[in-house]
Structures are given as structure tokens and as C-alpha cells.
N, C-alpha and C positions, 0 to 999 in steps of 0.2 A: 818419570825418572829421567833426570839429565845425566848423561855419562859422556865421556870422551870416546865415543864409539869409533871414531875415525882416526884416532891418534896415530896409529901405525900405518895409515893409508895416506902417505904423502903423494904428491903429484906424480912422482916416478911410478908409483904403484898403479895409479889411475891410468897412466899412459901404457903401462905393461898390460893391464887388463884389456884396454882397447886394442892394442896390437895383437894380443892373442885372439880376440874375437874376430878381427879382420883376417888374420892368418887362417883361422878355421874355415872361413867362408871365401877365401881367396880374394878378398877385397883390398883395395889400396888403403894403406895405413899412413896417417900423417896429420899434422896440425892444420887447422884452418887459419887463414890470415885474419878473419874477422873475429872469431870467438876464442881462440886459444889463449891469448895473453890475459884477457879479462877473466876468463874462467879459471885459469891457473891462479891469478891473484885472489879471486874469491875463495878458491879451495885452500890456498896457502894461509889465508887470513882466518879461516873458519875450522878447518878439519881437526885441529887440536883442542878446540873448545868443547866444554860439556854441552851437549845438545839433547833436547827431548827427542823422542823417536819421530814425532811430527816435524820438528825442525830439521832433523837429518833428512827426511824424505823431501822436505821443501828445498833444502840445499841441493840435493840430487836433481830435483825437478828443474831448478834454476840453471844448474850446470848443463843439463841436457838441452834446455832451450837456447843456451848460448852457443851450442854446436862447436865445441873446441876441436873436434876431430872430423876428418873427411867422411867417415862411416861409423855406424854403430854407436852413436852418442847415447841414445836411450838405453840400449843393451848394456853399455858400460856402467852407467849410473844405477840402473836397476839391479845389476849384478852386485854392486857394492852394498846397496840397501838390503837386498835379499840375504846376503851373507850375514849381515849384522842381525837381522831378524831371525835367521836360522839358529843363531847362537842363544836366543832367548828361551827361557824355560816356559814355553807356552803350550806344549803338548799338541793336541789336535788343532788348536787355533793358529799354529804357525803358518800353515799353508794358506789359509784365508788372509792373514795379515800380509804375507809376502805378495800375494796376488793383488791385494788392494794397493800396496805400496807401488807395485809395478805400474798399475793403471794411473796412479797419481803422477808418478815421475814421467810417464809417457804422455801425460796430458789427456788421457782418455777417460778419466774417472768421472762418474756422474756426481752431482752434489750429494746424493745419498751414500755413494761409496766413500766419498771424502769424509762425511760425517761418521760413518761406521768405522773408518780407520782412526779418526781422531778420538772417538769414544773408546776404542780398544786400546789405543796408545795411552790414553789418560788413565786407564785401569792399571797400567804398569807403573804409574807414579807412586 
């Protein structure tokens, strides 16, 4: 199912999430010179579009890889994806899907985990 999951999550919200994560851990907050502008452009271009759940997770993975912030890039984009998944009517499957999404975004998912996520996401279509 494609939906505009991230319509209300503009770049200022992404920055605020990262800033909150940094503040909670007393880490320096700020944009990086290499990845911030390109990631912001990607996010601005994509976040209002209808996305499948798999495409949403892929967007968050790509954004994490581009490292737009000094700290907690992965945590920022994992938090966004997990919040979307938490709002889905999945019952007991929500925790597993959130965990798989987190692994994919962080780049630590095995091929089997990726397939499991894609299969679960496809069932929501």
C-alpha cells in the first residue's frame, strides 16, 4: 500500500528529531558539510510522495547513509520509520516489523531479514 506516510514530516521535523536525540545524549548537534544539503534535497523531493512501506524504509536508509547530521543519523531515520510502522494496524507483528525496518535502515539487515520485511510490507498492500 502506497501512502504519503511522511507528508507531515518536513525537513525541519527531521532536524528537530535529530536535535532531540543529540540533546538526550549530550552529543553535538549540527549539519554535516558533506551530506546535509544532498539529504535535505532528497527528503524535500520525496517526503510528500506516496510511498510503499518498503520505499519509505529505503528512503530512510539512503538518508542515514548520506550522514546529514554530526551524530545519530541512523537513530533519527529509524525513529521516523518506526513511528510510521507503530501507527499501522498490525497487532503483534508491529514490533517485528519495526525491528526489521531498523536493521535495514542501519545497514545491518541480513538478506533474509530484508526479504522478511519486504514480504510483510507486501502483505499490507
